[in-house]
C-alpha positions, 0 to 999 in steps of 0.5 A: 308435884314432883317426887321430892315435893310429894316426899316432903309432904308425906314426911311432914304430915307423918311428923305432925301426926306423930307429934300430936298423936304422942299426946295420947301416950301422956301417961307413959313417962317417956312420952310425957315430956315437959308438959307438966312444967307448962301446965303447972305454970298455967295453974299457978298463974290462974291461982295467983300462986308463985310460978317460979321455984327459987329454991331449985335454981339449977333444976331442969324441971322448973318453969323458966319462961316469962310471965306472958308464957305462964299466962298463955299456959293458963288455958291448959289448966282447964284441960285434961293432961292428954288434951292439953298436951295435944293442944300445946303440940298443935300450937307448936306445929302451927307456928313452926309450919307457918314460919317455915313456909313464909321463910322458904318463900323469901329465902329458899330457891324454889327448885330446892324447897322440897329438899330443904323441907326434908333436911329441916325434918331430918335435922330436927329429928326427935326434937320435932316430937317433943312438947317443949316450946322450941318449935313455937320459938323457931316459928316466931323467929322465922315469921319475923325474918320473913316479915323483915325481908318483906319490909313489914317492920311492925309485924316483924317487931311484934312477932319477934318480941313474942319470941323473946318472951317465950325464950329470951335469947331470940333478942340476939336476932332482934339486935342484929335486925336493929343493926340492919335497919336501925331507924325503921326496925329498932324503935318498933322492936323496943316498943313491941317488946315493951308492950309484950312484957306489959300484957300479963298485967291485963291478965292478973292483978298488978302486984302479983304480976310484978312479983312474978317478973321479979322472980323471973329475973332472979330465978327464971333467967338465972344462968345454970350449968349441969355437966353433960346437960347442955351442948355448947362450946363450954361443954366441948372445951371441958370435954376435950381441953380442960376446965372452963369457969362459968365467967370465962364462958360468959365472957367468951359468949359476949365476945362471940356475939360482938364478932357476929354483930361486927360481921353483920355490919361489914356484910351490910355493904356487901350483900343483897338485902335479902341475903344479908337477912339470911346471913344474920338469921344463920349467925344468930341461931348458930350463936344461940346454940354454940354460945347460949346460956342453956342449950340442950340437945333438943334446942338445936332444932332452932338451927335446922332451917339455917343449916338445911339452907346452907346445905342445899346450896352445896357448901361442903362445910355446911353439908358436913355440919348439917350431917352432924346435926342429922346424925346427932338427932338420929342417934336419939332413936337408938340405944347407943349411949348418945356418943355424938352428944358426949363428944360435942358434935352439935356445938362443933356443927354450930361453930362451923355454921357460924363460919359458913354464914360469916362468909355467906354469898348470894346464889341464883338458880341456873336454867339447869337447876344448879346454883350459881354463887355470885362472887361480886356482891352488890349492896 
């Protein structure tokens, strides 16, 4: 292993040890994180009690994931809180590292993989040490993208359907993949998603599960907005321009999503297939962050792999955007009042990356290790 590879290994081992070891500090409020939300969801599921709090639809501390996640969290109820937190963190890291490794094999030039891993760790920052389900979601999305690149349509559809059940907005990636391969992926994705949504009925009595799906649609997926809590285009607009009604932001999100779909359809005839998938993945994750329904600062870890890939390819706009993401995460380690969050640095970086991936070009590694971009694209 060269120096960069050794450094990347050391950094990621330290990240995993720090993330899982943080569970030992569970009883300190600062290190508890969101674990109680998932553990309580599992306990309510086992007891056949309502999982979703419909009385506080705007709260950030209530269970909002699908009933499949509630069923998956049920084993946490059988463990002590520190042990359950450690198990949940291990599951997150296992999915993330598997996804990063598989996606790197198909999307990242070998000469740049070590630096890419380091940039992903930097852009993820303290979010990698959190106990939310962002790492699990990202890992599943990366595994799906790698399987899709390898033309393993059923595996890609199955894994991506699980990601949708964890966090609803990865459905955007599934829709883009459906545009790329409408006949081979689209029906499989619809079938896999239906099967994933049906799985909870095997874990509890049907009437209870049906009621939880109703509550999830009413409360868990309920759009909410708390000033300063989310890092999206609406926050940037209100910070620098003026008020933006929520319906206007929703319409803007739909228009931006349609634009992303149009770009993928246009680039479908211009890019090599593997590069088209990278383009679609980057556009999807950037859209989820900039125009998502509830994007917190830590959620930007989902954008880290795509931002790091664009940055290692040396695109100036991508380097600047990735630098913003790294600085925004680094400031969480210091008592600086989070100035980059208050100016909306993260959503600005996401919008810039959308522009970068909309103009994505394939690249090859020359003999001297430098990248060469192909201006003339092939289908």
